[in-house]
N, C-alpha and C positions, 0 to 999 in steps of 0.2 A: 506697879506697871501704868505707863502714861496712857491716859486717855485716847490719845492720838496715836499711841505705837499699833504698830502693824501686827493683823491677827494672824495667827497661825493656820496653815491650810488645814490641819486636825481642827482647829475649832471652825471655820467655815463651813467644813463637812458637818462635823457636828449638828450646828446650828440650822444648817439647811436642811437635817435630816426632819426637825419638827414640822417644818411646814412640807415635805412630802407625806409625813403622817398626816396633816389637818385637811392634805389635799385626796385623799382619800376620800374623804366625804364631801369636799367641797366641787370635785371633779364629777364626781359621782351624781352629785344633786344637780350640775349643768348639766350633764350629758345624758345620764341614764334615768334619773330619779322621776322627770315626765312622762318618759314611755312607761316605765314600770306603774305607774300610778292609771295611766290610761289603758296600755293593751294587755295589762298583767292581773293588776288590782282591781280594776275595770270602774276608776272614777270616770265620769264625765268631762272631757277635754275645759271647759268652763269651770267646771268646779274645779280641778286640779287649777287652773290659772289664779283662781278667786283665793284659794286655800294659800296659795305658795306667796301673794303678795299680803293678805290679813295676818298670816302666822308672825312674816318676817316683820312687819309694824310693831310688832314687841320689842324688835332689839332698838327701838327708839328709846325705850324704857332701860333696858338690862343691859345694854350696851356702853351707855356713860356711868351707868352705875357699878360695873364691873371694872372700868377705867380707871373709875375714883378710887375700889377696894384695891385693887392693883397697886396705885402709886400711893397708897398707903400702907401697904404690907411693908413687915419689917422681920428680918430673919437672918440668921447666919449664912443662908444663901443668896441673900438679896430679897427683889421686890416681886419681881416676875417668874423666877427658875422655880420656887416652892409649888407653885400651880401645875406647874407640867408634872411633877409627879402626883397631884392630890387629882387629878379631874381626867387622866389619861385612863384610867380604867371605867369609870361612867363613859365616857366618851365612847370607848368600844362598843360598850353595850348600848349604847344610843344607836351606832351604825346596824346593831343586828334588828331592833325594834324598829327601826324607820322601812325595814325591807320584809316586814313580816305581814302575814296575811292573815287576820281570825277569822274565826268562824262564827261572825256576825251576820246581823241583816244589813240588808243599804245602807242605812242610816248609821247604825252601830259602827260600820266600817268607815263611813265619814269622818264619825267622833273618833276611832283609834285612829287614822290617818291623821288627824290635825293635832292630836295628842304626843303621838308619837313623832311628828314633824317639831312641834315644840319642844320637846326633852330634848332631841339631836340638836336644834339651834340653840338651847342654853348651854349644852356641851362645850358645843364649838365655840360660842362667846365666851365660856370661862376658860376654857385654855387657849384658844387663839389670840383673844387680846394680850395676857400677860406674854404669850410668845410673841407677837409681833413689837412689842413694846420692847422686847428683849433685844432685839437688834438694834436699838437707839442704845440701850447700856453697854453695849461690847466697844464701840467705837465713836468718838463724834469728829474723826477725820471724813471730810467728804468724798476724796478719792477711793479711801479704805471702806469707806459702807457702801460706795458703786461697787466694789469688788466684792464684798460680802454679799449684797443683792444680787449678784451675775453669779456667786459661786449657788446662790440658794435657788433660783430660778432654774438653773441649769441642773439642780437635782431635783427641786420638786416635782418634776412628769413624772419618778420613778412613782410615786404615790398616786399622781393623777395617773397612770396607766396603771395601776392595781382597780382604782375605781371606775375607770371606765374601757380599757381596751383589754384588761384579763377577763371582767366580771362575767361578761355572758359564756364565753369559753370554758372558764373554771365550773360556770352553772350547770352548761350542760354536759360538761366531762363529769361531775358531780353525782347529777341526778337526769340520766339524758330523756327523761320524759315527764319532768318536773320542775320547768324553769324556775319557780316560783320559789320551791324548796331550795333551787340550787343557787339562787343570788342571795338567799338567806344565808346558807353556809359560807359563800364566798366571802360575804361582807363578815362573819364570824373569825376567819381566817385574816381576813385584811384589817380587822380590829386589833387581834392581837399583834400583828406585825406595827401597827402605829403605836401601839402602847411600849414597845420595844424602842422605836424610834426617838418618842420623846423623852424615854429615858437616856438614851444615849445623847440628845439633845442637853439634856441636864447637866451630865456629866461632865460634858466636854468643853462646857463656857462658862464664863466668869462675868459680873456685870463687874463694870467698871466708872462708867460714867453715871455720879451721883446728884442729885438734886442741890441746887445751890444750898436751899434751906427746905426743913420739913417744916408743914402746919399740919393739921388737921384733917381728916375726912369732910370737904362740905363740896358734893356735886353740884350743886349753882352754884355756888363762886367759881369753880374752875370750868364751868360750859360760859359763864359768861367773861372769863380772862379767854377761852379760845376762841372767842366771838371775835374779839380783838386783833387776832390774826388774819386780815384780810388774803394774805396768802393761802392759807388755810381752805378759804372760802373759795377761791378760785379752785385750787387742787379738788375740791369738795366735787363740784363740778363738772372736772376733768373725770375723775374718779368713777362718779354716776353712770356717765354717757358711755365710759367704756365698757363698763360691767353689763350694761344693758345689751350691750352689742354682742360682747362674748357670749353671753348667756341664750341670748336668742339663735345665734349661729351657732352654739356648742349643743344646745337642746336639738336644735333641729336636725342634726347629723344622723340621727337613727331612722327617724322620720324620712329624710332626703333619699339614704341609699334602700331604705325597705319599699317605698312610695313611689321616687321619681326613677331611680334606677334600677329597680324590682331585684334587689339583691339581699343575702341572707345574714345572718350573723357571723361568718366569716369574713366579707366584706366590710361590715361595720368594725369588727375587730382591725380590720388592715386600716381604715379609715383613723379611728381612733389611737392605733399606734404609731400612725404615720405622725398624726397630730402634736402626740406626745415629744416625738425624736424630733419633729420640727420646732416644736416649744424649745428645747433643750438647746437646740443650734442656735435659735434667737437670741437666749440667754445669753450663750457663751459669746456670742458677738456684740452684744449690749456693752460689756467692760471695755473693748479696745476701741469701741465707735463711739461711748459715751466720753474717755478719755482724750479721745482726739477732737470730738465736735461737741459743740456747745449741747446737752442734752435736752433743753428744752426744743432747741430746733430740731432735734433729732427723732424727739416723740412726735411732733407737729409731720414731720414727715411722713414717720410709720402709720400715724392713724389716716392719713389722707392718703396714703399709698393702701393701705386695707381697704377704705373705702371705695377705690377706685375698682381692686381686685375684686370685691363683691359685685361691681356692677358689670364686670367682664363676666363672673361665674354665672348672672342670670343668660346671658346668652350661647353658654357653652352646650354642644350635642351630647345627650345623655344615653345613647345609644352604648357606648361606651363607659363604664364607668372609672376606666385610668385616667382618662381626659380630667374629669372632676378632683379624682384622686389627688392628680399632680397640683391643682390649683389650689386644693385643700391646704396640702402641703405647703405652699407657698404663702398664702394666709395664714397660716400658724407659724409660719417661720419668722414673718414679720411681726405678728402678734409677740413671739417670744419674747423680743426685747423690750416690747412695754412693761413687763412684770419689773424687771430689775431699775429703769427709770421711774416706774411707779411710786417704788417703795424707799428708792432712794431719794427722792422727792419728798415721799412725806417724813421724811427723817429730819431733810433740811427744813421743810415748814414746820418742824417740831423746835428744832433750834433755834431758828427765826422767831419762834413765839416766845422762846423763854430770852433771849436777848430782848425782844421787845418790851416783854412784861413782867421781865424779873422773876418770873415763877417756870419752873422746869415741871410740865404735869403731859409727861408723855405717855402714861395710862389710858388718859384723857383724849388725849390727843390721837392715839393709835385707835382707841375704842371710837371716837368721832369717823375716824375715817373708813374703820370697819363697817359701821354700822351703813355709812354711802355706797359701801362697798355692796353689802350685802341689800341696801335699799335696789341697789342695780340689778342684782341677781333677783330679789321678787319682783322687780316691773320688768323686768324682761322673761322672767318664768310666767309672770300672768300675761304678757304681750302673746308669748309664746300659744298658751292656751285659749288663749281669746280667739286671735287668729284661727287656730285650727278649729275651732268653734264655729267661728264666722265664715269659713269657707266648707262647713260641713264634714269635717272630719271623722270617719267611723271606724272607732277601732277594732270592731267585729270583721269589718268588711274585708275579705280575700283581697279583691281590687278596689281601689280607691275612686272617685270620682272624677273627671276630669277638676273640677273647678277646686276640691280638694288637694290633686296634685299641686295646682297653680298656687294654692296659697303655703303648701310644705316648700314649693320653689320659691317664694318672697321671701319664708321666712330665713330659708340658707342665704339668701341675696341681697336681696333692695333695701330690706329691713334694717339689717347689720350695718350695711353701708350708711345708711343715714345716719346710725347713731357715732359711727366713727368718724364722719363728718364734723360731727358737732363736738365730737372730744378734740380735733383737731383745731376747731375755734376755740375751745376753751381754754387750750395750754396757752395761745397767743397772749392770753392778759399774766401769766405767770411772770413773775421777775425775779427770781431765785436762781441767777445764774453763778457759775462758778467764781465770780469777781466779787460777788455781792458776799456768799458764803463763805469764802476763805476771810472777809472781813469780820463776819459774825461768829465765826468760830475762834478766831485769833481775840477777839472783845471778849469772848465768855473764858478763854483760856486765862484771860488776864483780870476777869472778874469786872469787866466793864459791860456797860448796857447802855441800849438805845437812849438816846434823849429823850426825852417825856415831848 
């Protein structure tokens, strides 16, 4: 089968389920984990935010190593698919451990939280980098890749819904008087579901795009090759800014509904579920819009619009929770289009890098992008914790001070708007439009490369 032939719907759905499994952890880390650590586990907000940042800095070491290992893997199943089977079990275990509260002293609980979070981060790295690399190995056709990513980000919110909208209601149902145990059991169930999703992803996909030439594992060499790709460097800034915005706003949802709207878990779940449905809608619109318009310009307007909507949210009345919910739905719909465009451009940058350097380092390329994305997650989580601490948010308080309420409002509205604006500015420097990529793919298929 040609690397540019159309993929079947079955393969697109199967591939997408892998990301749905990953997002059980990723989305819960964005939307629920900060609340769990401050209001249930008992960590001070500043400690929580600092932990998020410091632990994620380990990814600067582990991500490129995993990318290089994936690139050097050779098996009858390909370079990337075997890792889905090997890591899905430990990945599920990490989901449970990170939401476990041990009977330790306060300092012991901090040590355990750091250890469990590191383990979950390592397992996420070990399975998600091969998974994301797999997308670039299924097809090299830019339009077919955009279709694949649109399917992926339309189905991904199903996993995200488990890790966000469903986790608190299921926890309260399983253990009505013990939310901590309920969350732990809910994540155990979701971890098993995630395993099954990864197995289906493995069984329904096939690696077709092969490296031009095989070379021995050399992390330093591949990192140097990666940084020769100026489009990857631009895209890294874009990915970082966007994820900071997504994480700050996503992590603030629970605090906003609890503290500002004065609503409980039912309305929290409604916000989460509404956000997931909106993201699916936005992802479904990404393919037709991305096929009709330049995806670089489309991404610019998506992020600029989200910046504007966040500013509007700052002035919304909060006496009625339905108004902020509608605004939240609109923002998530617009943001939903970002995911498919983002990963389509990551694949384009990978192909461009091969065309420019004559070496295909898909695993390293994806690992570097995932590290930048996770760095955005870490910085966003750190900003969330530090702002809560700076505005004197008290996890044990039945009613927060006006100062704390104001801090939560800023986290839900103006602060992410600033980073969405920076994201829009960053993508203005990106140059891999459809015309350029058609030339790149044609040259690669004919064994041609950029002139030195």
